[in-house]
C-alpha positions as a printed Julia matrix, in Angstrom:
279×3 Matrix{Float64}:
  -0.09    0.01   0.03
   1.4     3.34  -1.04
   1.29    6.52   1.4
  -1.14    8.35  -1.18
  -3.43    5.33  -0.86
  -3.38    5.72   3.22
  -3.73    9.3    3.01
  -6.99    8.87   0.73
  -8.28    6.19   3.42
  -7.7     8.88   6.17
  -9.16   11.65   4.05
 -12.39    9.15   3.64
 -12.57    8.5    7.34
 -12.2    12.31   8.33
 -15.15   13.31   6.01
 -17.34   10.24   7.76
 -16.31   11.83  11.11
 -17.16   15.27   9.97
 -20.55   14.39   8.75
 -21.16   13.0   12.06
 -20.33   15.97  13.94
 -22.47   18.02  11.61
 -25.03   15.82  11.7
 -25.64   16.0   15.39
 -23.3    18.69  16.65
 -24.86   19.22  20.09
 -24.43   15.6   21.12
 -20.99   15.47  19.44
 -19.77   18.49  21.53
 -21.32   16.79  24.71
 -19.44   13.59  24.18
 -16.23   15.44  23.49
 -16.52   17.69  26.49
 -17.56   14.56  28.63
 -14.23   12.89  27.4
 -12.11   15.99  28.2
 -13.72   16.45  31.79
 -13.3    12.91  32.56
  -9.44   13.14  31.45
  -8.84   16.29  33.18
 -10.53   14.96  36.41
  -8.35   11.72  36.37
  -5.11   13.81  36.38
  -6.28   16.52  38.77
  -5.93   14.57  41.78
  -2.33   13.59  41.15
  -1.5    17.21  40.15
  -2.85   18.52  43.44
  -0.99   16.28  45.49
   2.06   17.12  43.62
   1.48   20.9   44.48
   0.5    20.25  48.18
   3.67   17.98  48.75
   6.64   19.27  46.92
   8.96   16.54  45.54
   5.85   14.26  45.2
   7.04   10.61  44.57
  10.64   11.77  43.72
   9.32   14.57  41.14
   8.62   18.17  41.44
   5.26   19.62  40.69
   6.18   21.06  37.41
   7.81   17.62  36.45
   4.57   15.82  37.28
   2.53   18.3   35.29
   4.87   17.42  32.43
   4.18   13.97  32.7
   0.39   14.53  33.16
   0.29   16.85  29.99
   2.4    13.91  28.34
  -0.33   11.5   29.01
  -3.08   13.65  27.77
  -1.28   13.97  24.47
  -0.54   10.33  24.32
  -4.2     9.29  24.96
  -5.38   12.06  22.66
  -3.45   10.72  19.7
  -4.75    7.22  20.7
  -8.33    8.61  20.43
  -7.9    10.35  17.37
  -6.31    7.42  15.38
  -7.68    4.26  17.19
 -10.96    5.01  18.99
 -13.34    4.82  15.98
 -15.09    1.45  14.96
 -13.61   -0.32  18.19
  -9.79   -0.41  16.66
  -8.43   -0.17  19.92
 -10.94   -2.5   21.55
 -10.35   -5.27  19.36
 -11.98   -7.91  21.7
 -15.15   -6.34  20.88
 -14.76   -7.36  17.09
 -13.54  -10.54  18.04
 -16.47  -11.52  20.49
 -19.23  -10.08  18.58
 -18.52  -12.25  15.53
 -17.52   -9.21  13.52
 -14.17  -10.05  12.0
 -16.32  -11.07   8.84
 -16.55   -7.26   8.09
 -12.68   -7.33   7.76
 -12.46  -10.34   5.87
 -14.57   -9.32   3.04
 -12.81   -5.88   2.74
 -10.15   -5.59  -0.31
  -7.56   -4.38   2.24
  -5.12   -6.16   4.45
  -5.88   -6.3    8.2
  -2.99   -3.89   9.22
  -4.11   -1.44   6.85
  -7.84   -1.39   8.1
  -6.68   -1.23  11.68
  -4.47    1.58  10.99
  -7.04    3.64   9.28
 -10.54    2.66  10.37
 -10.19    4.31  13.74
  -9.58    7.93  12.83
 -11.43   10.67  14.07
  -9.57   14.11  13.64
 -12.89   16.03  14.62
 -14.73   14.31  17.28
 -11.71   12.61  18.85
  -9.03   15.43  19.09
 -10.5    17.32  22.43
  -7.92   15.56  24.76
  -4.85   15.87  22.24
  -5.74   19.74  21.92
  -6.0    20.26  25.52
  -2.63   17.84  26.17
  -0.8    20.07  23.6
  -1.85   23.33  25.33
  -0.86   21.89  28.78
   2.33   20.45  27.74
   3.42   24.0   26.08
   2.75   25.6   29.46
   4.49   22.73  31.35
   7.78   22.81  29.41
   7.76   26.74  29.9
   8.13   25.92  33.82
  11.01   23.27  33.2
  14.55   24.35  32.63
  15.31   21.93  29.92
  16.56   22.61  26.31
  13.8    22.03  23.91
  16.02   21.22  20.88
  15.14   19.28  17.69
  16.51   16.15  19.43
  14.27   16.63  22.41
  11.28   17.18  20.15
  12.07   14.06  18.08
  12.4    12.03  21.35
   9.3    13.44  22.41
   7.54   12.0   19.48
   9.16    8.62  19.57
   8.15    8.39  23.25
   4.59    9.19  22.32
   4.48    6.72  19.65
   6.02    4.0   22.08
   3.45    4.9   24.79
   0.67    4.19  22.47
   2.2     1.09  21.18
   2.59    0.05  24.66
  -1.13    0.04  25.49
  -2.34   -1.0   22.2
   0.03   -3.85  22.46
  -1.34   -5.09  25.94
  -4.81   -4.57  24.66
  -4.28   -6.57  21.58
  -2.61   -9.41  23.51
  -5.29   -9.77  26.07
  -7.94   -9.34  22.92
  -6.52  -12.81  21.93
  -8.57  -14.64  24.93
 -11.8   -13.53  23.08
 -11.27  -16.1   20.25
 -11.56  -18.81  22.6
 -14.04  -17.36  25.28
 -15.92  -14.56  23.14
 -18.82  -14.22  25.4
 -16.85  -13.85  28.67
 -13.92  -11.83  27.01
 -15.77   -9.53  24.6
 -15.05   -6.56  26.87
 -11.33   -7.53  28.21
  -9.81   -4.66  26.55
 -12.22   -2.09  28.6
 -10.57   -3.59  32.0
  -7.32   -3.36  30.32
  -7.76    0.36  29.59
  -9.43    0.78  32.9
  -6.5    -0.56  34.77
  -4.19    1.38  32.64
  -5.57    4.71  32.96
  -6.08    4.28  37.03
  -2.35    3.64  37.43
  -0.42    5.52  34.67
  -1.07    9.11  36.16
   0.88    8.33  39.43
   4.84    9.11  39.46
   6.45    5.98  40.75
   9.94    7.59  41.87
   9.2     7.22  45.24
   7.61    3.45  45.11
   9.74    0.33  46.19
  12.01   -1.05  43.42
  10.01   -4.1   43.03
   6.9    -1.99  42.18
   8.76   -0.04  39.79
  10.04   -2.77  38.02
   6.96   -4.74  38.03
   5.23   -1.51  36.44
   7.85   -1.47  33.86
   7.47   -5.05  32.7
   4.65   -7.21  34.16
   1.99   -4.36  34.07
   3.73   -1.83  32.1
   1.7     1.2   33.16
   4.82    2.89  34.1
   6.02    3.02  30.21
   2.8     5.0   29.36
   4.11    8.16  30.95
   6.34    8.07  33.98
   9.44    6.31  32.21
   9.07    8.37  28.93
   9.16   11.48  30.79
  11.69   10.74  33.28
  13.9     9.77  30.12
  13.13   13.01  28.34
  14.28   14.9   31.65
  17.38   12.91  31.13
  17.13   10.59  34.29
  15.58    7.35  33.34
  14.3     5.44  36.2
  16.3     2.06  37.56
  19.22    3.17  35.24
  17.59    1.79  32.23
  18.49    2.77  28.89
  16.21    5.04  27.04
  15.9     2.11  24.2
  14.53   -0.04  26.94
  11.0     1.08  25.88
  11.64    0.33  22.37
  13.04   -3.07  23.15
   9.78   -3.87  25.48
   7.47   -2.71  22.63
   9.37   -5.13  20.04
   8.92   -8.0   22.4
   5.35   -7.13  23.26
   4.13   -6.82  19.56
   6.04   -9.99  18.56
   3.92  -11.97  21.35
   0.64  -10.27  20.46
   1.17  -10.82  16.86
   2.0   -14.23  17.33
  -1.06  -14.99  19.33
  -3.46  -13.26  17.28
  -2.07  -15.21  14.1
  -2.81  -18.3   16.01
  -6.37  -17.09  17.49
  -7.24  -16.13  13.73
  -6.6   -19.67  12.49
  -8.69  -20.97  15.42
 -11.63  -18.4   14.48
 -11.52  -19.34  10.87
 -11.74  -23.13  11.69
 -14.41  -22.84  14.6
 -15.94  -19.35  14.25
 -18.09  -17.39  16.49
 -21.84  -17.8   16.05
 -22.89  -14.65  17.54
 -23.97  -12.4   14.67
 -27.4   -12.82  13.13
 -28.54  -11.36   9.68
 -29.72   -7.94  11.11
 -26.18   -7.34  12.59
 -27.13   -7.68  16.41
 -25.45   -9.98  18.85
 -27.58  -13.24  19.51
């Protein structure tokens, strides 16, 4: 697939998103505002603790603010590119028997998953707010914002999204074998991740830090990237640890997805009627 072809698909989904916004603008604005309010509420408690207790968990209040703005931008990018059509909640597609929609499309699975979730209008509220908050937080920190810094920031934002999506797709494979029980397993993954990722872990015991950088990698969503950008990655780990972890995570998830697809093709999931409702 050429870049021009991908851009044409993004343009098509952008038009569809704009039509939805214009068709019921009031409802869409309520949804966008609610998403933004939920995200700001989730991070406000951590920031207030950082302001009240200086050097909260080994980070200053300005550093905590930078980490929270990083998370807002990362979540905003995920919502803009992967929230539509249950792309990020892949277990729903599996559990509801909707993979047949993808089978009949004249596109590969990766090209569909990379483009179908694009919501540039209705999914951009957190991204815009995060960018504004990040620009403000950087003005409070005495760090050089060179070209290398912005490049590293972009890479870590991509790795943060690759981590949470990789974990979501890894757990989604359970829906191939238990479609009813595991249809919403990705919702649980996102709930656990969002409840833990906004807390700075520098003051935690090393065992907990190591666990949240490997077994349950919520520390890789915001805490590790921000400390790496500030020049002091935790536990003495190199900055490329995040890239290495994502590579291992996606190799594992891809292997399990392929195995699950073979099971799906041979067994099927009889949860879809002619009218498109779950049976």
